[in-house]
OpenMM code with the backbone's topology and positions (N, CA, C; nanometers):
from openmm import Vec3, app, unit

residues = "MET THR GLU ALA GLY TYR PHE VAL GLY TRP GLY THR LEU ALA VAL ILE ASN ALA GLY LEU ALA GLN PRO LYS GLY ARG SER ARG LEU ALA TRP TRP LEU VAL SER LEU LEU LEU GLY PRO LEU ALA THR MET LEU ILE VAL VAL LEU PRO GLU VAL SER PRO SER LYS GLN".split()
positions = [
    Vec3(11.5386, 6.4232, 18.9299),
    Vec3(11.5223, 6.4275, 18.7843),
    Vec3(11.5583, 6.5685, 18.7367),
    Vec3(11.6378, 6.5760, 18.6351),
    Vec3(11.6783, 6.7053, 18.5832),
    Vec3(11.5676, 6.7660, 18.4982),
    Vec3(11.5801, 6.8946, 18.4703),
    Vec3(11.4799, 6.9609, 18.3859),
    Vec3(11.4747, 6.8986, 18.2472),
    Vec3(11.5896, 6.8619, 18.1931),
    Vec3(11.5926, 6.7999, 18.0602),
    Vec3(11.5171, 6.6672, 18.0610),
    Vec3(11.5340, 6.5895, 18.1651),
    Vec3(11.4639, 6.4626, 18.1768),
    Vec3(11.3137, 6.4815, 18.1872),
    Vec3(11.2734, 6.5859, 18.2557),
    Vec3(11.1307, 6.6172, 18.2689),
    Vec3(11.0710, 6.6468, 18.1316),
    Vec3(11.1385, 6.7283, 18.0521),
    Vec3(11.0882, 6.7632, 17.9193),
    Vec3(11.0881, 6.6429, 17.8247),
    Vec3(11.1876, 6.5587, 17.8356),
    Vec3(11.1924, 6.4377, 17.7525),
    Vec3(11.0766, 6.3453, 17.7883),
    Vec3(11.0500, 6.3282, 17.9166),
    Vec3(10.9395, 6.2438, 17.9608),
    Vec3(10.8045, 6.2982, 17.9174),
    Vec3(10.7862, 6.4294, 17.9303),
    Vec3(10.6598, 6.4932, 17.8897),
    Vec3(10.6404, 6.4801, 17.7388),
    Vec3(10.7468, 6.4998, 17.6620),
    Vec3(10.7396, 6.4859, 17.5165),
    Vec3(10.7111, 6.3434, 17.4739),
    Vec3(10.7713, 6.2480, 17.5439),
    Vec3(10.7465, 6.1075, 17.5148),
    Vec3(10.6007, 6.0716, 17.5424),
    Vec3(10.5467, 6.1222, 17.6513),
    Vec3(10.4062, 6.0983, 17.6831),
    Vec3(10.3160, 6.1567, 17.5748),
    Vec3(10.3506, 6.2730, 17.5223),
    Vec3(10.2713, 6.3344, 17.4153),
    Vec3(10.2709, 6.2468, 17.2901),
    Vec3(10.3842, 6.1889, 17.2569),
    Vec3(10.3930, 6.0992, 17.1405),
    Vec3(10.3106, 5.9727, 17.1645),
    Vec3(10.3178, 5.9174, 17.2841),
    Vec3(10.2394, 5.7979, 17.3173),
    Vec3(10.0900, 5.8292, 17.3094),
    Vec3(10.0493, 5.9445, 17.3603),
    Vec3(9.9083, 5.9834, 17.3551),
    Vec3(9.8604, 6.0000, 17.2115),
    Vec3(9.9443, 6.0537, 17.1263),
    Vec3(9.9075, 6.0672, 16.9851),
    Vec3(9.8829, 5.9293, 16.9242),
    Vec3(9.9653, 5.8329, 16.9603),
    Vec3(9.9466, 5.6966, 16.9124),
    Vec3(9.8213, 5.6319, 16.9690),
    Vec3(9.7864, 5.6634, 17.0934),
    Vec3(9.6644, 5.6100, 17.1536),
    Vec3(9.5396, 5.6711, 17.0913),
    Vec3(9.5489, 5.7946, 17.0462),
    Vec3(9.4327, 5.8649, 16.9920),
    Vec3(9.3925, 5.8124, 16.8541),
    Vec3(9.4880, 5.7731, 16.7736),
    Vec3(9.4586, 5.7320, 16.6359),
    Vec3(9.3614, 5.6146, 16.6250),
    Vec3(9.3789, 5.5058, 16.6982),
    Vec3(9.2833, 5.3948, 16.6842),
    Vec3(9.1415, 5.4301, 16.7298),
    Vec3(9.1285, 5.5365, 16.8078),
    Vec3(8.9958, 5.5792, 16.8538),
    Vec3(8.9325, 5.6785, 16.7567),
    Vec3(8.9959, 5.7002, 16.6411),
    Vec3(8.9399, 5.7879, 16.5391),
    Vec3(8.9640, 5.9354, 16.5656),
    Vec3(9.0614, 5.9666, 16.6448),
    Vec3(9.0903, 6.1058, 16.6789),
    Vec3(9.2194, 6.1514, 16.6118),
    Vec3(9.2330, 6.2807, 16.5960),
    Vec3(9.3481, 6.3387, 16.5283),
    Vec3(9.4758, 6.3226, 16.6118),
    Vec3(9.5775, 6.2649, 16.5500),
    Vec3(9.7054, 6.2481, 16.6202),
    Vec3(9.7680, 6.3827, 16.6536),
    Vec3(9.7651, 6.4748, 16.5568),
    Vec3(9.8275, 6.6055, 16.5789),
    Vec3(9.7563, 6.6826, 16.6893),
    Vec3(9.6243, 6.6835, 16.6856),
    Vec3(9.5476, 6.7564, 16.7875),
    Vec3(9.5758, 6.7002, 16.9265),
    Vec3(9.5768, 6.5689, 16.9394),
    Vec3(9.6003, 6.5092, 17.0707),
    Vec3(9.7454, 6.5207, 17.1135),
    Vec3(9.8364, 6.5290, 17.0197),
    Vec3(9.9757, 6.5543, 17.0555),
    Vec3(9.9879, 6.6935, 17.1178),
    Vec3(9.9215, 6.7910, 17.0554),
    Vec3(9.9246, 6.9273, 17.1093),
    Vec3(9.8547, 6.9357, 17.2449),
    Vec3(9.7398, 6.8720, 17.2573),
    Vec3(9.6682, 6.8697, 17.3854),
    Vec3(9.7548, 6.8046, 17.4923),
    Vec3(9.8246, 6.6994, 17.4548),
    Vec3(9.9096, 6.6286, 17.5500),
    Vec3(10.0277, 6.7135, 17.5951),
    Vec3(10.0780, 6.7981, 17.5084),
    Vec3(10.1862, 6.8876, 17.5502),
    Vec3(10.1384, 6.9831, 17.6589),
    Vec3(10.0107, 7.0204, 17.6532),
    Vec3(9.9554, 7.1127, 17.7528),
    Vec3(9.9072, 7.0410, 17.8790),
    Vec3(9.8402, 6.9268, 17.8621),
    Vec3(9.7745, 6.8611, 17.9750),
    Vec3(9.8478, 6.7387, 18.0294),
    Vec3(9.9377, 6.6825, 17.9509),
    Vec3(10.0158, 6.5676, 17.9954),
    Vec3(9.9311, 6.4485, 18.0357),
    Vec3(9.9454, 6.4003, 18.1594),
    Vec3(9.8740, 6.2813, 18.2044),
    Vec3(9.7212, 6.2962, 18.2007),
    Vec3(9.6711, 6.4159, 18.2154),
    Vec3(9.5258, 6.4368, 18.2053),
    Vec3(9.4759, 6.4043, 18.0649),
    Vec3(9.5558, 6.4351, 17.9650),
    Vec3(9.5194, 6.4016, 17.8271),
    Vec3(9.5150, 6.2502, 17.8089),
    Vec3(9.6056, 6.1789, 17.8727),
    Vec3(9.6047, 6.0331, 17.8651),
    Vec3(9.4741, 5.9790, 17.9209),
    Vec3(9.4322, 6.0325, 18.0348),
    Vec3(9.3070, 5.9880, 18.0949),
    Vec3(9.1890, 6.0177, 18.0023),
    Vec3(9.1880, 6.1347, 17.9400),
    Vec3(9.0794, 6.1697, 17.8490),
    Vec3(9.0739, 6.0755, 17.7286),
    Vec3(9.1889, 6.0444, 17.6732),
    Vec3(9.1927, 5.9548, 17.5571),
    Vec3(9.1356, 5.8181, 17.5940),
    Vec3(9.1708, 5.7696, 17.7110),
    Vec3(9.1256, 5.6378, 17.7540),
    Vec3(8.9757, 5.6385, 17.7857),
    Vec3(8.9259, 5.7454, 17.8478),
    Vec3(8.7866, 5.7503, 17.8941),
    Vec3(8.6882, 5.7872, 17.7827),
    Vec3(8.7279, 5.8759, 17.6920),
    Vec3(8.6356, 5.9191, 17.5860),
    Vec3(8.6040, 5.8038, 17.4915),
    Vec3(8.4793, 5.7979, 17.4443),
    Vec3(8.4424, 5.6893, 17.3522),
    Vec3(8.5061, 5.7075, 17.2148),
    Vec3(8.5101, 5.5988, 17.1408),
    Vec3(8.5638, 5.6012, 17.0048),
    Vec3(8.4749, 5.6862, 16.9157),
    Vec3(8.5372, 5.7604, 16.8242),
    Vec3(8.4633, 5.8453, 16.7317),
    Vec3(8.4174, 5.7597, 16.6142),
    Vec3(8.2883, 5.7647, 16.5842),
    Vec3(8.2390, 5.6889, 16.4699),
    Vec3(8.2622, 5.7685, 16.3420),
    Vec3(8.2971, 5.7017, 16.2324),
    Vec3(8.3214, 5.7733, 16.1076),
    Vec3(8.1933, 5.8415, 16.0591),
    Vec3(8.2086, 5.9631, 16.0087),
    Vec3(8.0915, 6.0367, 15.9598),
    Vec3(8.0489, 5.9803, 15.8245),
    Vec3(7.9183, 5.9766, 15.8020),
    Vec3(7.8655, 5.9255, 15.6755),
    Vec3(7.8432, 6.0431, 15.5821),
    Vec3(7.9043, 6.0347, 15.4646),
    Vec3(7.8908, 6.1435, 15.3666),
    Vec3(7.8305, 6.0924, 15.2407),
] * unit.nanometer
topology = app.Topology()
chain = topology.addChain("A")
for resn in residues:
    res = topology.addResidue(resn, chain)
    for name in ("N", "CA", "C"):
        topology.addAtom(name, app.Element.getBySymbol(name[0]), res)
């Protein structure tokens, strides 16, 4: 796998993680950034962490 392919795959995973985070009530942008740093570990965290309940104001 070339370096370019590695970066494309990592970036694609970050986009997928951002999409996985939204239905759980988490920030897409924050999880996209976390995914750029942690990659597959961020995916595991998104799946394992419980859904965020909406705050009552």
